[in-house]
Backbone as CSV, one residue per row, in Angstrom:
resi,resn,N_x,N_y,N_z,CA_x,CA_y,CA_z,C_x,C_y,C_z
1,MET,0.836,-1.181,0.000,0.000,0.000,0.000,0.883,1.247,0.000
2,ILE,0.530,2.216,-0.804,1.280,3.472,-0.889,0.763,4.427,0.169
3,ASP,1.682,5.041,0.910,1.293,6.042,1.903,1.154,7.379,1.186
4,CYS,-0.050,7.891,1.125,-0.319,9.164,0.448,-0.323,10.329,1.420
5,GLY,0.091,10.107,2.641,0.093,11.181,3.618,-1.275,11.337,4.253
6,THR,-1.436,12.407,4.959,-2.686,12.672,5.650,-3.739,13.141,4.659
7,ILE,-4.906,12.529,4.721,-6.008,12.932,3.849,-6.770,14.055,4.537
8,PRO,-6.882,15.217,3.894,-7.582,16.333,4.530,-9.066,16.019,4.708
9,ASP,-9.665,16.606,5.749,-11.079,16.383,5.990,-11.961,17.473,5.394
10,SER,-11.347,18.415,4.707,-12.097,19.436,3.971,-11.276,19.852,2.756
11,ALA,-11.907,20.581,1.860,-11.249,20.984,0.615,-10.032,21.864,0.885
12,LEU,-9.006,21.668,0.084,-7.821,22.519,0.156,-7.995,23.779,-0.670
13,GLY,-8.923,23.733,-1.628,-9.167,24.889,-2.468,-10.449,24.730,-3.261
14,LYS,-10.858,25.835,-3.877,-12.033,25.839,-4.750,-11.574,26.218,-6.146
15,HIS,-12.067,25.462,-7.118,-11.679,25.644,-8.514,-12.926,26.001,-9.310
16,LEU,-13.005,27.238,-9.743,-14.130,27.723,-10.529,-13.783,27.622,-12.001
17,ILE,-14.687,27.045,-12.758,-14.539,26.935,-14.209,-15.768,27.577,-14.830
18,ALA,-15.560,28.587,-15.661,-16.677,29.284,-16.292,-16.499,29.297,-17.797
19,ASP,-17.585,29.065,-18.501,-17.641,29.198,-19.948,-18.481,30.421,-20.260
20,PHE,-17.877,31.396,-20.946,-18.571,32.618,-21.340,-18.876,32.537,-22.835
21,PHE,-20.150,32.527,-23.173,-20.599,32.475,-24.563,-21.144,33.846,-24.971
22,GLY,-20.915,34.228,-26.223,-21.350,35.544,-26.678,-20.595,36.645,-25.955
23,ALA,-19.322,36.405,-25.688,-18.500,37.317,-24.901,-17.865,38.402,-25.763
24,ALA,-17.450,39.483,-25.118,-16.760,40.606,-25.763,-15.288,40.607,-25.344
25,HIS,-14.491,41.466,-25.985,-13.076,41.679,-25.631,-12.240,40.407,-25.758
26,LEU,-12.391,39.709,-26.860,-11.742,38.410,-27.039,-10.505,38.432,-27.924
27,VAL,-10.146,39.580,-28.513,-9.055,39.592,-29.484,-7.825,40.379,-29.058
28,ASN,-7.894,41.141,-27.993,-6.769,41.987,-27.616,-6.378,41.701,-26.171
29,ALA,-5.189,41.185,-25.973,-4.718,40.824,-24.637,-4.160,42.007,-23.855
30,ASP,-4.121,43.196,-24.458,-3.479,44.337,-23.811,-4.091,44.698,-22.457
31,ASP,-5.416,44.702,-22.352,-6.076,45.141,-21.125,-6.404,44.018,-20.161
32,VAL,-6.405,42.791,-20.635,-6.928,41.704,-19.805,-6.048,41.402,-18.595
33,GLY,-4.768,41.673,-18.663,-3.904,41.460,-17.499,-4.359,42.279,-16.309
34,LYS,-4.727,43.538,-16.553,-5.236,44.406,-15.483,-6.552,43.873,-14.937
35,VAL,-7.369,43.317,-15.818,-8.664,42.773,-15.402,-8.463,41.532,-14.530
36,LEU,-7.525,40.663,-14.906,-7.252,39.482,-14.093,-6.684,39.864,-12.728
37,VAL,-5.834,40.874,-12.691,-5.307,41.358,-11.412,-6.446,41.928,-10.564
38,ALA,-7.377,42.653,-11.187,-8.530,43.184,-10.448,-9.388,42.047,-9.891
39,ALA,-9.541,40.977,-10.663,-10.290,39.807,-10.182,-9.567,39.167,-8.994
40,ALA,-8.248,39.068,-9.076,-7.456,38.517,-7.964,-7.600,39.397,-6.724
41,ASN,-7.553,40.707,-6.917,-7.716,41.625,-5.787,-9.100,41.494,-5.157
42,ALA,-10.119,41.289,-5.981,-11.467,41.097,-5.457,-11.553,39.853,-4.585
43,CYS,-10.737,38.846,-4.906,-10.679,37.610,-4.108,-9.771,37.738,-2.893
44,ARG,-9.081,38.881,-2.770,-8.077,39.107,-1.715,-6.871,38.183,-1.879
45,ALA,-6.552,37.839,-3.120,-5.413,36.972,-3.411,-4.148,37.811,-3.592
46,THR,-3.006,37.145,-3.508,-1.705,37.788,-3.654,-1.157,37.501,-5.048
47,VAL,-1.045,38.539,-5.874,-0.550,38.398,-7.247,0.964,38.270,-7.232
48,LEU,1.470,37.221,-7.902,2.912,37.006,-8.027,3.435,37.440,-9.382
49,GLU,2.664,37.142,-10.427,3.128,37.410,-11.793,1.935,37.373,-12.749
50,SER,2.039,38.123,-13.840,0.991,38.142,-14.856,1.634,37.993,-16.221
51,SER,0.998,37.209,-17.103,1.537,37.006,-18.444,0.401,36.759,-19.424
52,SER,0.593,37.231,-20.660,-0.387,37.016,-21.724,0.328,36.658,-23.010
53,HIS,-0.353,35.883,-23.819,0.139,35.583,-25.158,-0.990,35.828,-26.144
54,ASP,-0.756,36.727,-27.105,-1.718,37.030,-28.160,-1.374,36.141,-29.348
55,PHE,-2.364,35.420,-29.869,-2.117,34.476,-30.956,-2.179,35.114,-32.338
56,GLY,-2.219,36.433,-32.398,-2.197,37.116,-33.681,-3.534,37.748,-33.986
57,GLU,-3.565,38.402,-35.126,-4.736,39.187,-35.502,-6.025,38.379,-35.427
58,ARG,-6.868,38.791,-34.497,-8.209,38.223,-34.302,-8.193,36.724,-34.013
59,ALA,-7.081,36.218,-33.450,-6.967,34.784,-33.180,-7.071,34.459,-31.690
60,GLY,-7.376,35.443,-30.854,-7.541,35.187,-29.433,-6.244,35.277,-28.651
61,PHE,-6.347,34.983,-27.362,-5.200,35.080,-26.469,-5.389,34.146,-25.277
62,THR,-4.288,33.933,-24.586,-4.275,33.239,-23.302,-3.600,34.169,-22.310
63,SER,-4.220,34.337,-21.157,-3.639,35.173,-20.103,-3.751,34.435,-18.784
64,VAL,-2.741,34.638,-17.946,-2.738,33.981,-16.638,-2.142,34.932,-15.601
65,VAL,-2.710,34.887,-14.414,-2.137,35.568,-13.265,-1.796,34.481,-12.256
66,LEU,-0.507,34.382,-11.917,-0.062,33.435,-10.899,-0.262,34.074,-9.533
67,LEU,-0.827,33.306,-8.626,-1.149,33.811,-7.302,-0.448,32.974,-6.233
68,ALA,-0.204,33.558,-5.094,0.298,32.775,-3.969,-0.714,31.688,-3.622
69,GLU,-1.990,31.952,-3.915,-3.077,31.024,-3.613,-3.443,30.119,-4.788
70,SER,-2.845,30.275,-5.949,-2.979,29.435,-7.138,-2.950,30.268,-8.406
71,HIS,-4.107,30.405,-9.146,-4.054,31.107,-10.432,-5.442,31.540,-10.911
72,ILE,-5.431,32.473,-11.856,-6.608,32.851,-12.644,-6.146,32.857,-14.093
73,SER,-6.928,32.225,-14.982,-6.551,32.219,-16.399,-7.776,32.411,-17.279
74,VAL,-7.504,32.866,-18.494,-8.541,32.999,-19.509,-7.946,32.607,-20.853
75,HIS,-8.718,31.867,-21.624,-8.359,31.483,-22.987,-9.532,31.905,-23.866
76,THR,-9.252,32.600,-24.977,-10.352,33.099,-25.809,-10.327,32.498,-27.211
77,TRP,-11.523,32.320,-27.754,-11.753,31.885,-29.122,-12.714,32.890,-29.750
78,PRO,-12.188,33.985,-30.326,-13.078,35.013,-30.875,-13.958,34.502,-32.018
79,GLU,-13.483,33.510,-32.749,-14.282,32.973,-33.849,-15.545,32.265,-33.346
80,HIS,-15.575,31.971,-32.050,-16.744,31.332,-31.436,-17.388,32.228,-30.372
81,ASP,-16.908,33.487,-30.254,-17.397,34.415,-29.219,-17.341,33.768,-27.835
82,TYR,-16.252,33.077,-27.535,-16.153,32.241,-26.344,-14.886,32.539,-25.542
83,ALA,-15.047,32.544,-24.211,-13.900,32.642,-23.302,-14.016,31.548,-22.250
84,ALA,-12.916,30.853,-22.002,-12.824,29.844,-20.951,-12.109,30.473,-19.762
85,ILE,-12.780,30.497,-18.621,-12.277,31.149,-17.416,-11.945,30.079,-16.379
86,ASP,-10.834,30.271,-15.678,-10.387,29.329,-14.669,-9.905,30.139,-13.461
87,ILE,-10.522,29.943,-12.308,-10.094,30.617,-11.079,-9.922,29.544,-10.005
88,PHE,-8.692,29.336,-9.573,-8.403,28.341,-8.541,-7.853,29.080,-7.331
89,MET,-8.518,28.938,-6.191,-8.103,29.597,-4.952,-7.933,28.557,-3.857
90,CYS,-6.769,28.545,-3.240,-6.530,27.665,-2.096,-6.945,28.375,-0.813
91,GLY,-7.167,27.590,0.206,-7.530,28.160,1.502,-8.973,28.629,1.526
92,ASP,-9.210,29.698,2.267,-10.567,30.199,2.477,-11.026,31.212,1.434
93,LEU,-10.192,31.538,0.465,-10.579,32.542,-0.528,-11.658,31.985,-1.448
94,ASP,-12.573,32.844,-1.856,-13.724,32.441,-2.659,-13.554,32.903,-4.104
95,PRO,-13.413,31.980,-5.062,-13.233,32.376,-6.458,-14.452,33.092,-7.046
96,LEU,-15.622,32.894,-6.470,-16.817,33.566,-6.996,-16.718,35.083,-6.898
97,THR,-15.942,35.596,-5.931,-15.827,37.048,-5.797,-15.045,37.659,-6.963
98,GLY,-14.181,36.891,-7.579,-13.453,37.387,-8.746,-14.229,37.248,-10.037
99,LEU,-15.209,36.357,-10.051,-15.972,36.117,-11.279,-16.736,37.356,-11.731
100,ASP,-17.267,38.136,-10.803,-18.024,39.330,-11.184,-17.167,40.321,-11.963
101,VAL,-15.895,40.434,-11.596,-14.979,41.340,-12.309,-14.823,40.867,-13.758
102,LEU,-14.620,39.567,-13.945,-14.443,39.018,-15.296,-15.745,39.078,-16.089
103,ARG,-16.842,38.836,-15.429,-18.158,38.914,-16.076,-18.413,40.343,-16.588
104,SER,-18.063,41.338,-15.791,-18.256,42.735,-16.208,-17.404,43.085,-17.420
105,TYR,-16.203,42.553,-17.483,-15.301,42.853,-18.603,-15.711,42.120,-19.882
106,PHE,-15.972,40.830,-19.787,-16.257,40.025,-20.980,-17.733,40.093,-21.398
107,ASN,-18.606,40.479,-20.487,-20.018,40.711,-20.783,-20.658,39.576,-21.587
108,PRO,-20.627,38.355,-21.069,-21.184,37.227,-21.827,-22.710,37.302,-21.904
109,ARG,-23.251,36.819,-23.016,-24.711,36.705,-23.152,-25.221,35.473,-22.408
110,HIS,-24.357,34.464,-22.275,-24.716,33.225,-21.570,-23.453,32.688,-20.909
111,GLU,-23.619,32.060,-19.766,-22.456,31.476,-19.092,-22.858,30.192,-18.386
112,THR,-21.863,29.342,-18.212,-21.986,28.150,-17.384,-20.845,28.203,-16.378
113,VAL,-21.162,27.980,-15.114,-20.164,28.066,-14.045,-20.199,26.782,-13.220
114,GLN,-19.019,26.231,-12.977,-18.876,25.075,-12.088,-17.866,25.436,-11.006
115,VAL,-18.142,25.021,-9.777,-17.183,25.198,-8.695,-16.881,23.822,-8.130
116,LEU,-15.625,23.446,-8.215,-15.166,22.153,-7.709,-14.386,22.373,-6.431
117,GLU,-14.641,21.552,-5.433,-13.807,21.567,-4.244,-12.668,20.590,-4.493
118,ARG,-11.447,21.051,-4.299,-10.263,20.271,-4.652,-9.508,19.832,-3.410
119,GLY,-8.881,18.668,-3.521,-7.904,18.261,-2.531,-8.360,17.324,-1.448
120,TYR,-9.514,16.705,-1.609,-9.887,15.667,-0.661,-10.819,14.672,-1.346
121,PRO,-10.907,13.454,-0.828,-11.761,12.441,-1.471,-13.209,12.909,-1.549
122,GLY,-13.834,12.634,-2.666,-15.218,13.051,-2.866,-15.349,14.491,-3.309
123,ALA,-14.216,15.123,-3.614,-14.242,16.549,-3.950,-14.893,16.831,-5.290
124,PHE,-14.952,15.855,-6.185,-15.468,16.141,-7.521,-16.966,15.910,-7.634
125,ALA,-17.700,16.567,-6.766,-19.151,16.646,-6.892,-19.429,18.113,-7.171
126,PRO,-19.334,18.532,-8.443,-19.367,19.958,-8.751,-20.746,20.582,-8.525
127,HIS,-20.694,21.849,-8.162,-21.885,22.693,-8.138,-21.920,23.387,-9.494
128,VAL,-22.981,23.212,-10.235,-23.077,23.784,-11.570,-24.220,24.781,-11.596
129,SER,-23.962,25.960,-12.141,-25.024,26.943,-12.317,-24.965,27.484,-13.730
130,GLN,-26.099,27.914,-14.223,-26.165,28.505,-15.551,-26.922,29.813,-15.462
131,ALA,-26.462,30.802,-16.200,-27.161,32.078,-16.285,-27.373,32.414,-17.750
132,VAL,-28.452,33.069,-18.034,-28.740,33.457,-19.420,-28.538,34.930,-19.573
């Protein structure tokens, strides 16, 4: 038997995954770094580093903010009016508080949001919500 160490009795973090459909601001990575930092600040997270990669004219971008508590990332597909949002917060920080900042910037017409509790057995019973 492999010793996996102590199994936590509660989640080590919350992982929010959001799909933004009919979203805006999907082709220019210039401003999104500031928006991701604002989302991190809304969560009371500690920003370590921010980076973006623009895939070229109207081809979307990937941006990530590394946090002491984990990360926030966005990947865009402008040809599908779609943004994939990922907010992972360890400890007691709530990723939902950062989602409003991203929602205001990308202004999706429809979204799907899942929050997964990470880091303990049985953690993958996601809470799923949809907004129109």
